[in-house]
C-alpha positions as CSV (number, residue, x, y, z in Angstrom):
1,X,160.2,172.3,93.7
2,X,157.5,172.4,96.4
3,X,155.5,169.3,97.2
4,X,152.4,171.0,95.7
5,X,154.3,171.6,92.5
6,X,155.5,168.1,92.4
7,X,152.0,166.8,93.0
8,X,150.7,168.9,90.2
9,X,153.4,167.8,87.9
10,X,152.7,164.2,88.7
11,X,149.0,164.6,88.1
12,X,149.8,166.1,84.7
13,X,152.2,163.2,83.8
14,X,149.6,160.6,84.9
15,X,146.9,162.2,82.7
16,X,149.2,162.2,79.7
17,X,150.4,158.6,80.3
18,X,146.8,157.4,80.5
19,X,145.6,159.3,77.4
20,X,148.6,158.1,75.4
21,X,147.7,154.5,76.4
22,X,144.0,155.0,75.6
23,X,142.7,154.4,79.2
24,X,140.8,156.6,81.6
25,X,143.1,158.3,84.1
26,X,140.1,158.6,86.5
27,X,139.0,154.9,86.3
28,X,137.8,153.3,89.4
29,X,139.6,150.1,88.5
30,X,142.2,149.7,91.3
31,X,144.5,147.4,89.3
32,X,144.6,150.0,86.5
33,X,145.3,152.8,88.9
34,X,148.1,150.9,90.6
35,X,149.8,150.3,87.2
36,X,149.2,153.8,86.0
37,X,150.7,155.3,89.1
38,X,153.8,153.1,88.7
39,X,154.3,154.1,85.1
40,X,153.6,157.8,85.8
41,X,156.1,157.8,88.7
42,X,158.8,156.4,86.4
43,X,158.0,158.9,83.7
44,X,157.8,161.8,86.1
45,X,161.1,161.0,87.8
46,X,163.1,160.3,84.7
47,X,161.1,160.9,81.6
48,X,160.9,157.2,81.0
49,X,159.2,156.0,77.8
50,X,156.2,153.8,77.9
51,X,153.9,151.9,75.6
52,X,150.7,149.8,75.8
53,X,152.8,146.7,76.4
54,X,154.0,148.4,79.6
55,X,150.5,148.2,81.0
56,X,149.6,144.6,82.0
57,X,145.9,145.3,82.3
58,X,143.5,143.4,80.1
59,X,139.8,143.3,79.7
60,X,137.7,146.5,79.7
61,X,140.1,148.7,81.6
62,X,140.5,151.0,78.6
63,X,137.2,150.5,76.9
64,X,135.9,154.0,77.7
65,X,138.5,155.5,75.4
66,X,139.8,152.7,73.3
67,X,136.6,151.8,71.5
68,X,135.2,155.3,71.3
69,X,135.8,157.5,68.2
70,X,137.0,160.7,69.9
71,X,138.4,163.7,68.2
72,X,141.9,165.1,68.7
73,X,140.4,168.1,70.5
74,X,138.9,165.7,73.1
75,X,142.2,164.0,73.7
76,X,144.0,167.3,73.9
77,X,141.5,168.5,76.5
78,X,141.8,165.3,78.6
79,X,145.6,165.5,78.4
80,X,146.1,169.1,79.2
81,X,143.2,170.1,81.6
82,X,142.6,169.3,85.2
83,X,139.2,167.9,86.3
84,X,138.2,171.4,87.5
85,X,139.1,172.9,84.1
86,X,137.3,170.1,82.3
87,X,134.1,170.8,84.3
88,X,134.3,174.5,83.4
89,X,134.7,173.6,79.7
90,X,131.9,171.0,79.8
91,X,129.6,173.5,81.6
92,X,130.1,176.0,78.9
93,X,129.4,173.5,76.1
94,X,126.3,172.2,77.9
95,X,125.0,175.7,78.3
96,X,125.5,176.4,74.6
97,X,123.3,173.3,73.9
98,X,120.5,174.6,76.0
99,X,121.1,172.5,79.2
100,X,120.0,174.4,82.3
101,X,122.4,175.0,85.2
102,X,120.3,172.7,87.4
103,X,120.4,169.8,84.9
104,X,124.1,170.3,84.3
105,X,124.8,170.1,88.0
106,X,122.8,166.9,88.3
107,X,124.9,165.5,85.4
108,X,128.2,166.5,87.0
109,X,127.2,165.1,90.4
110,X,126.5,161.6,89.0
111,X,129.5,159.5,90.2
112,X,129.0,157.0,87.4
113,X,130.7,159.5,85.1
114,X,134.4,160.0,85.6
115,X,135.8,163.4,84.4
116,X,136.9,161.5,81.2
117,X,133.5,160.0,80.6
118,X,131.8,163.4,81.3
119,X,134.0,165.1,78.8
120,X,133.7,162.5,76.1
121,X,129.9,162.5,76.4
122,X,129.8,166.3,76.2
123,X,132.1,166.5,73.2
124,X,130.2,163.8,71.4
125,X,126.9,165.6,72.0
126,X,128.5,168.9,70.9
127,X,129.5,167.3,67.6
128,X,125.8,166.7,66.9
129,X,125.7,170.2,65.2
130,X,122.2,171.6,64.9
131,X,120.4,168.5,66.5
132,X,117.5,169.6,68.7
133,X,116.7,168.6,72.2
134,X,120.2,167.3,73.2
135,X,119.4,168.3,76.8
136,X,117.0,165.3,76.9
137,X,119.9,162.9,76.5
138,X,121.9,164.8,79.2
139,X,118.9,164.5,81.6
140,X,118.6,160.7,80.8
141,X,122.4,160.3,81.4
142,X,122.1,162.1,84.7
143,X,119.0,160.3,85.9
144,X,119.5,156.7,84.7
145,X,123.3,156.1,84.9
146,X,124.4,154.2,88.0
147,X,127.6,152.4,86.9
148,X,130.6,153.1,84.7
149,X,129.1,150.7,82.2
150,X,126.0,153.0,82.0
151,X,128.3,156.0,81.5
152,X,130.2,154.2,78.7
153,X,126.9,153.3,77.1
154,X,126.0,157.0,77.0
155,X,129.4,158.1,75.7
156,X,129.5,155.5,72.9
157,X,125.8,155.9,71.9
158,X,126.3,159.7,71.5
159,X,129.4,158.9,69.4
160,X,127.4,156.5,67.3
161,X,124.7,159.2,66.8
162,X,127.4,161.6,65.7
163,X,128.7,159.1,63.2
164,X,125.3,158.5,61.7
165,X,124.6,162.3,61.7
166,X,127.8,163.1,59.8
167,X,128.1,160.2,57.5
168,X,124.7,159.0,56.2
169,X,121.6,160.6,57.8
170,X,121.5,164.1,59.2
171,X,119.6,164.1,62.5
172,X,116.9,166.6,63.4
173,X,116.2,166.1,67.1
174,X,116.5,163.6,70.0
175,X,113.5,162.1,71.9
176,X,113.5,159.6,74.7
177,X,111.5,156.3,74.7
178,X,111.6,154.7,78.1
179,X,115.2,155.0,79.2
180,X,116.7,155.2,75.7
181,X,117.6,158.2,73.5
182,X,116.2,158.0,70.0
183,X,116.7,160.3,67.1
184,X,114.4,161.7,64.5
185,X,116.3,162.3,61.3
186,X,115.6,165.4,59.2
187,X,113.9,163.2,56.6
188,X,111.6,161.8,59.4
189,X,113.3,158.5,59.8
190,X,113.3,157.2,63.4
191,X,116.9,156.4,64.2
192,X,118.0,154.2,67.0
193,X,121.8,154.3,67.7
194,X,122.9,151.8,70.4
195,X,126.2,150.8,71.9
196,X,125.6,147.1,72.0
197,X,128.4,144.5,71.5
198,X,126.0,141.7,70.6
199,X,122.4,142.5,69.9
200,X,120.1,139.7,70.8
201,X,116.3,139.4,70.6
202,X,114.9,139.6,74.2
203,X,111.6,140.4,75.8
204,X,113.0,143.9,76.4
205,X,114.0,144.3,72.8
206,X,110.4,143.2,71.8
207,X,108.9,145.8,74.1
208,X,111.2,148.5,72.8
209,X,110.5,147.7,69.2
210,X,106.8,148.0,70.0
211,X,107.3,151.4,71.7
212,X,109.3,152.5,68.7
213,X,106.5,151.7,66.4
214,X,104.2,154.0,68.3
215,X,106.4,156.9,66.9
216,X,105.5,156.0,63.4
217,X,104.0,158.6,61.2
218,X,102.9,158.3,57.6
219,X,105.7,157.1,55.3
220,X,108.3,157.3,58.1
221,X,110.9,154.6,58.3
222,X,113.2,153.1,61.0
223,X,116.9,152.7,61.1
224,X,118.6,150.7,63.9
225,X,122.3,151.3,64.0
226,X,124.3,149.1,66.5
227,X,128.0,149.4,67.3
228,X,128.6,145.6,67.5
229,X,127.1,142.5,66.0
230,X,123.4,141.8,65.5
231,X,122.1,138.2,66.1
232,X,120.3,136.6,63.2
233,X,117.1,136.4,65.3
234,X,117.2,140.1,66.2
235,X,117.8,141.1,62.5
236,X,114.9,138.9,61.4
237,X,112.5,140.3,64.0
238,X,113.4,143.9,63.2
239,X,113.3,143.5,59.5
240,X,109.9,141.7,59.7
241,X,108.8,145.0,61.3
242,X,110.3,146.9,58.4
243,X,113.2,148.3,60.3
244,X,116.5,148.8,58.4
245,X,119.3,147.2,60.5
246,X,123.0,148.2,60.3
247,X,125.6,146.7,62.6
248,X,129.3,146.8,63.1
249,X,129.2,150.6,63.0
250,X,131.9,150.9,65.7
251,X,133.3,147.4,66.2
252,X,134.4,146.4,69.7
253,X,135.6,143.0,70.8
254,X,133.2,141.2,68.4
255,X,133.9,142.1,64.8
């Protein structure tokens, strides 16, 4: 084999190893990359088997995939396609949602999103079948994300929206309030789906609740769905304002 072929084969192996372990093959975490390279080299050279126990990396190294409900089709795409192929696929899906070429390019050029996070975000948005104004969330992600944590927030919030849309309350369209994406359900309910491990009552939460209430129309209601755990104070403050609160929708480290 030529060096180019070997390099290509190694990249394929590394992607497959990472997806099998539930971690991002394009993570900026240097410890994770070092361990992944070691496992992938062994697997590439001799077809060695591996498991999560092989990877001595704790913490949030794999959180981008491990705590996100992603479909088999997403995992297949991440495993089989190169970053260039992923971008082509994502561009096609974004265009079908009504995202302009200019906005798509701004999203792709945001370094906070690895190819994995880009693809997970696009696939999660795509699963919001029939929901209007999805380009608004893409614009928000492109403009406001500056870290990997921001990107993961977007990925998991879109996944939470999809879960609510498919399981209990069909969504009609997305709007933005400040720097947050908010959904209006088909029945008029204002739905806030947030990736939040522990929701606490803060001045920012107070301001956001006030901004939400300006969206209120006659007989409309509010649903706040949070991936993790809601503090007693946050629940009390929101329920006092007649918000329905649901938590533990996608449990992470706090269950």
